[in-house]
C-alpha positions in Angstrom: -70.2 5.1 27.8 -66.7 4.0 26.7 -65.9 7.7 25.9 -68.6 7.6 23.2 -66.6 5.0 21.3 -63.5 7.2 21.6 -65.4 10.1 20.1 -67.3 8.4 17.4 -64.7 6.3 15.5 -62.9 4.4 18.3 -59.5 5.3 16.8 -56.5 6.8 18.5 -55.6 7.4 22.1 -56.9 11.0 22.5 -60.5 11.8 23.4 -62.0 15.3 22.7 -63.8 16.8 25.7 -66.0 19.8 25.7 -68.0 21.4 28.5 -70.1 24.5 28.0 -71.4 26.3 31.1 -73.5 29.5 31.6 -72.1 32.5 33.5 -73.6 35.8 34.7 -72.2 39.1 33.5 -70.1 39.7 36.6 -68.6 36.2 36.3 -67.7 36.9 32.7 -65.5 39.8 33.7 -63.8 37.9 36.5 -63.1 34.8 34.4 -61.9 36.9 31.5 -59.4 38.6 33.8 -58.3 35.3 35.4 -57.7 33.7 31.9 -55.8 36.8 30.9 -53.5 36.4 33.9 -53.1 32.6 33.2 -52.2 33.5 29.6 -49.6 36.2 30.5 -48.0 34.3 33.4 -46.9 31.1 31.7 -45.7 29.7 35.0 -49.3 29.2 36.0 -49.6 26.6 33.1 -46.6 24.4 34.3 -48.7 21.9 36.3 -51.1 21.3 33.4 -48.3 20.9 30.9 -46.6 18.3 33.1 -49.7 16.0 33.1 -49.0 13.0 30.9 -52.7 12.4 30.1 -53.4 15.9 28.9 -52.5 16.8 25.3 -54.6 20.0 25.1 -56.7 22.2 27.3 -58.2 25.6 26.6 -60.8 27.9 28.2 -62.7 30.6 26.3 -65.5 33.0 27.2 -68.2 33.6 24.6 -70.6 36.5 25.4 -74.3 36.1 24.9 -74.3 38.5 21.9 -71.3 36.9 20.2 -72.7 33.7 18.9 -72.7 33.5 15.1 -75.8 34.4 13.2 -75.4 32.3 10.0 -78.5 33.2 8.0 -81.1 36.0 7.8 -83.8 33.3 8.3 -82.2 32.2 11.6 -84.2 33.6 14.6 -82.3 36.0 16.8 -81.4 34.3 20.1 -82.0 36.1 23.3 -79.7 34.4 25.8 -79.8 35.0 29.5 -76.1 34.1 30.1 -72.6 34.4 28.7 -70.9 31.0 28.3 -67.6 29.4 29.3 -66.2 26.8 27.0 -63.8 24.3 28.4 -62.1 22.4 25.5 -59.7 19.6 26.1 -58.3 16.3 24.9 -57.2 13.5 27.2 -55.6 10.0 27.1 -57.4 7.2 28.9 -60.9 6.7 30.3 -63.2 9.6 31.2 -63.7 8.9 34.9 -60.0 8.7 35.9 -59.3 11.8 33.8 -61.8 13.9 35.8 -60.5 12.5 39.1 -56.9 13.2 38.3 -57.7 16.6 36.8 -59.7 17.6 39.9 -57.0 16.2 42.2 -54.1 18.1 40.6 -55.7 21.2 39.2 -58.6 21.8 41.6 -57.4 25.4 42.4 -57.5 26.7 38.8 -60.7 24.7 38.2 -62.4 26.4 41.2 -61.1 29.8 40.3 -62.4 29.7 36.7 -65.5 27.5 37.0 -66.7 29.0 40.3 -68.6 31.7 38.3 -70.5 29.2 36.2 -74.1 28.5 37.2 -74.5 25.5 39.5 -70.7 24.7 39.8 -70.3 22.4 42.9 -66.4 22.9 43.4 -63.8 20.4 42.3 -63.7 18.5 45.6 -65.3 16.1 46.3 -65.2 14.8 42.7 -68.6 13.1 42.6 -70.7 16.3 42.2 -68.1 17.6 39.8 -68.6 14.5 37.6 -72.3 15.0 37.6 -72.0 18.7 36.7 -69.7 17.9 33.8 -72.0 15.2 32.5 -74.9 17.6 32.5 -72.9 20.2 30.6 -70.7 18.1 28.3 -71.1 18.3 24.6 -69.8 15.4 22.5 -67.5 15.9 19.5 -68.5 14.5 16.1 -65.2 15.8 14.7 -61.8 16.5 16.1 -58.2 16.7 14.9 -55.2 15.1 16.4 -51.7 15.4 14.8 -50.7 12.0 16.3 -53.9 10.1 17.0 -52.1 6.9 17.8 -49.9 8.5 20.4 -50.4 9.7 24.0 -48.5 12.7 25.5 -46.1 10.2 27.1 -45.5 8.5 23.6 -44.7 11.9 22.0 -42.4 12.9 24.8 -40.6 9.5 24.6 -40.4 9.8 20.8 -38.7 13.2 21.1 -36.2 11.9 23.6 -35.6 8.8 21.5 -35.0 10.9 18.4 -32.4 12.9 20.3 -30.6 9.8 21.5 -30.6 8.3 18.0 -29.1 11.4 16.5 -26.3 11.4 19.1 -25.7 7.7 18.5 -25.6 8.2 14.7 -23.0 10.9 15.2 -20.9 8.9 17.7 -20.9 5.7 15.8 -19.7 6.8 12.4 -16.2 5.4 12.7 -17.0 2.3 14.7 -16.2 -1.2 13.4 -19.2 -3.5 12.7 -18.4 -5.5 15.9 -18.2 -2.4 18.1 -21.3 -0.9 16.4 -23.3 -4.0 17.3 -22.2 -3.7 21.0 -23.0 0.0 21.2 -26.3 -0.4 19.4 -27.4 -3.2 21.8 -26.4 -0.9 24.7 -28.5 1.9 23.2 -31.5 -0.5 22.6 -31.4 -1.6 26.3 -31.3 2.0 27.4 -34.2 3.2 25.3 -36.6 0.2 25.4 -39.0 2.0 27.8 -39.4 4.7 25.2 -40.6 2.3 22.5 -44.3 2.6 23.1 -47.3 1.2 21.2 -48.5 3.5 18.5 -52.2 2.9 17.6 -55.7 2.6 19.0 -56.4 2.0 22.7 -57.2 -1.7 23.1 -60.8 -2.6 24.1 
């Protein structure tokens, strides 16, 4: 699958990931409440924010009567379920992403996805992968502010910028010889933050 050629074009390090699953009415109320709690209590998001392979993740509930009706000629849909949209981007291959996500975030996954029709639980991961494949919708278009950078690259870049600013301020009065010494020391200290910016190699 090769992540569907990195979502169409094969450029950048981030892959868009969308899973749409049906829920019954009771599940809609439960999931809406759970997502409201997750949104209000920011501490519940700390684990997801710490993951270096996860630039973005978002859950949203769309009720069966809230899908857009774009034209008078469009037939009215009579849907049997409400739907849960799981929207994300990730860095790296699809399979390790699912495995790591299920390993680290299996509790919130089970709390939210439990109410979707046919959800098998996050562990073991094999049935979860099959469930996601059945309900995944590929992205023809997606936006990334830094397509050539992973989460780790962006974090390293921010740290590097801070260190460079400090170095620039501290080195204003240095002689050329002393500047060279301090610059080399800085370079040795930040070399692990100088990541590759560009497409993921084949």
